[in-house]
C-alpha positions in Angstrom: 114.5 103.0 89.8 111.1 102.0 89.3 112.3 98.4 89.8 113.7 99.6 93.5 110.3 101.2 94.2 108.6 98.2 93.2 110.2 96.1 95.7 110.6 98.9 98.3 108.7 98.0 101.6 108.2 94.5 101.1 109.6 92.0 103.8 109.3 88.2 103.3 109.4 86.4 106.6 109.0 82.7 107.2 108.3 81.0 110.7 109.3 77.2 111.2 107.5 75.4 108.4 105.0 77.7 107.5 104.9 79.0 104.2 106.8 82.3 103.5 104.7 85.4 103.8 105.1 88.7 102.1 104.6 91.7 104.0 104.2 95.4 103.0 105.3 98.2 104.8 103.4 101.2 103.3 105.3 103.7 105.2 108.9 102.4 103.2 107.3 102.1 100.4 105.7 105.9 100.2 109.1 107.2 101.1 110.7 105.1 98.2 108.1 106.5 95.7 109.0 110.2 97.3 112.7 109.6 96.7 112.2 108.0 93.1 109.6 110.8 91.8 110.7 114.0 93.6 113.5 115.6 91.7 113.6 119.0 93.0 111.5 121.3 95.7 111.6 124.6 97.2 110.4 123.7 100.7 112.0 126.4 103.1 112.1 126.4 107.0 110.6 128.7 109.6 113.6 131.1 109.1 112.9 131.0 105.2 115.7 128.6 104.4 115.9 126.0 102.0 115.3 122.5 103.4 117.2 119.7 101.7 115.3 116.7 100.4 115.7 113.8 102.3 113.8 111.2 104.1 114.3 113.1 107.7 112.7 116.4 105.9 109.9 114.0 104.7 109.4 112.7 108.0 109.1 115.8 109.6 106.2 117.1 107.4 102.8 117.5 108.7 100.8 114.3 108.0 98.3 115.9 106.0 100.9 117.8 103.9 102.7 114.4 103.4 99.5 112.9 102.1 99.0 115.6 99.6 102.5 114.9 98.3 101.9 111.2 98.1 98.6 111.8 96.6 100.4 113.9 93.7 103.0 111.3 93.3 99.9 108.4 92.9 98.2 110.9 90.4 101.4 111.3 88.5 102.3 107.6 88.4 98.4 107.2 87.1 98.7 109.9 84.4 102.2 108.5 82.9 100.4 104.7 82.9 97.5 106.4 81.1 99.7 108.0 78.4 101.7 105.0 77.8 98.8 103.0 77.4 97.4 105.6 75.1 100.8 105.5 73.3 100.9 101.8 73.1 97.2 101.6 71.7 97.9 104.2 68.8 100.7 102.2 67.9 99.0 99.1 67.5 
């Protein structure tokens, strides 16, 4: 899953004889991260019915709320990386 996220949102383009370019689609990358790291949620709609986790549900979120989720995913990834680094340092 992590490998899929690492490559999500990247598009390789080339025009004529020009060197290939790697372009980043940050929206695609964010949705791929969310799909990988969100394992469950309890979001409900206006009628208090559960909303199934999907890209469509994510796209329908208020942008500020989506940013909060994306920031939480970034913090989780950073914490896991720091934990891994600390564990690796303790084993050395």
